[in-house]
C-alpha positions as CSV (number, residue, x, y, z in Angstrom):
1,M,170.9,319.5,-104.6
2,R,173.5,316.7,-104.3
3,N,173.5,317.0,-100.6
4,C,169.7,316.6,-100.6
5,I,169.9,313.5,-102.7
6,A,172.7,312.0,-100.6
7,I,170.7,312.7,-97.4
8,F,167.6,311.2,-99.0
9,A,169.6,308.1,-100.0
10,I,170.9,307.7,-96.5
11,I,167.4,307.9,-95.0
12,V,166.1,305.4,-97.5
13,L,168.9,302.9,-96.7
14,T,168.4,303.4,-93.0
15,V,164.7,302.7,-93.3
16,F,165.3,299.5,-95.4
17,A,168.0,298.3,-93.0
18,S,165.7,298.8,-90.0
19,C,163.0,296.7,-91.8
20,E,165.2,293.7,-92.1
21,N,163.3,290.4,-91.9
22,P,163.4,289.4,-88.2
23,K,163.4,285.7,-88.9
24,R,166.3,286.0,-91.4
25,K,168.2,288.0,-88.7
26,A,167.4,285.3,-86.2
27,I,168.7,282.6,-88.5
28,D,171.9,284.5,-89.3
29,L,172.6,285.0,-85.6
30,K,171.9,281.4,-84.9
31,Q,174.3,280.3,-87.6
32,E,177.0,282.6,-86.2
33,G,176.4,281.0,-82.8
34,I,176.7,277.5,-84.2
35,A,180.0,278.4,-85.8
36,L,181.3,279.8,-82.5
37,M,180.2,276.6,-80.7
38,Y,182.3,274.5,-83.2
39,Q,185.3,276.6,-82.1
40,N,184.5,275.9,-78.5
41,K,183.7,279.6,-77.9
42,F,180.6,278.9,-75.8
43,N,180.1,282.2,-74.1
44,P,180.1,284.2,-77.4
45,A,177.9,281.5,-78.9
46,I,175.4,282.0,-76.1
47,E,175.4,285.7,-76.8
48,K,174.6,285.2,-80.5
49,F,171.8,282.7,-79.6
50,E,170.2,285.0,-77.1
51,K,170.4,287.8,-79.6
52,S,168.7,285.5,-82.1
53,L,165.9,284.9,-79.7
54,E,165.2,288.6,-79.6
55,Y,164.2,288.3,-83.2
56,N,162.5,284.9,-82.9
57,D,161.9,283.3,-79.5
58,K,159.8,280.5,-81.1
59,D,162.7,278.6,-82.6
60,P,163.3,275.4,-80.6
61,E,166.6,274.8,-82.3
62,T,168.0,278.0,-80.9
63,W,167.0,277.0,-77.4
64,Y,168.5,273.6,-78.0
65,Y,171.8,275.1,-79.1
66,I,171.9,277.4,-76.1
67,G,171.5,274.2,-74.0
68,N,174.4,272.6,-75.9
69,A,176.6,275.7,-75.3
70,W,175.8,275.6,-71.5
71,F,176.6,271.9,-71.5
72,G,179.9,272.7,-73.1
73,L,180.6,275.1,-70.3
74,K,179.7,272.3,-67.8
75,D,176.6,274.1,-66.5
76,V,174.2,271.1,-66.7
77,D,171.4,273.0,-64.9
78,K,171.3,275.8,-67.5
79,A,171.6,273.2,-70.3
80,F,168.6,271.3,-68.8
81,E,166.6,274.5,-68.6
82,N,167.2,275.3,-72.2
83,Y,166.4,271.8,-73.4
84,C,163.1,272.2,-71.5
85,K,162.5,275.5,-73.2
86,A,163.1,273.9,-76.6
87,I,160.5,271.3,-75.8
88,E,158.1,273.9,-74.4
89,T,158.5,275.9,-77.6
90,D,157.9,272.8,-79.9
91,S,157.0,269.5,-78.3
92,T,158.0,267.7,-81.5
93,Y,161.7,268.8,-81.4
94,G,163.2,265.4,-80.7
95,Q,166.9,266.3,-80.2
96,A,166.0,268.3,-77.1
97,Y,164.4,265.1,-75.6
98,I,167.6,263.2,-76.3
99,N,169.9,265.6,-74.5
100,R,167.4,266.2,-71.6
101,G,167.2,262.4,-71.3
102,R,170.9,262.2,-71.0
103,I,170.9,264.7,-68.2
104,F,168.1,262.8,-66.5
105,K,170.3,259.7,-66.8
106,E,173.3,261.5,-65.2
107,R,171.0,262.5,-62.4
108,G,170.0,258.9,-61.8
109,D,166.4,259.3,-63.0
110,H,166.2,256.3,-65.4
111,D,162.4,256.6,-65.8
112,A,162.5,260.2,-66.9
113,A,165.4,259.5,-69.2
114,C,163.6,256.6,-70.8
115,S,160.4,258.7,-71.2
116,D,162.3,261.4,-73.0
117,W,164.2,258.9,-75.2
118,L,161.1,257.0,-76.1
119,T,159.4,260.3,-77.0
120,A,162.4,261.2,-79.3
121,E,162.1,257.8,-80.9
122,K,158.4,258.2,-81.5
123,L,159.2,261.5,-83.1
124,G,161.3,259.7,-85.6
125,I,164.8,259.9,-84.2
126,K,166.3,256.4,-84.8
127,T,169.8,257.1,-83.4
128,I,168.5,256.8,-79.9
129,R,167.8,253.1,-80.3
130,E,170.8,252.1,-78.1
131,E,169.3,253.9,-75.1
132,T,165.7,252.9,-75.7
133,K,166.4,249.2,-75.8
134,F,166.9,249.3,-72.1
135,C,163.6,251.1,-71.5
136,K,160.3,249.3,-70.6
């Protein structure tokens, strides 16, 4: 009888573990990735962020952080792609516009940089004022 109860308990725990809230799991993985980024462990951070997206690919912040990790690895093209994905996921996510604008600036595309920075400013990000004061 004890074996049956133990087996039943294991089955119940397994079922509950597999029903974990996907958004909560996504948040936990994203936070682990952020912690790794602050340790300059960009590759493991990217792995955590990508795993997070398996649970919630509609989170612009995760796409943004993947972009930051790629930027930390000096892969500007992949950073740019992920900032674009963050904006595509949520066109009101201002931080992605700021960083994408910085890449546009590095590439010599002042108009595109200003467009992104002005968009970020319209979305309420005031810290971009130094850049937007040079935009028409």
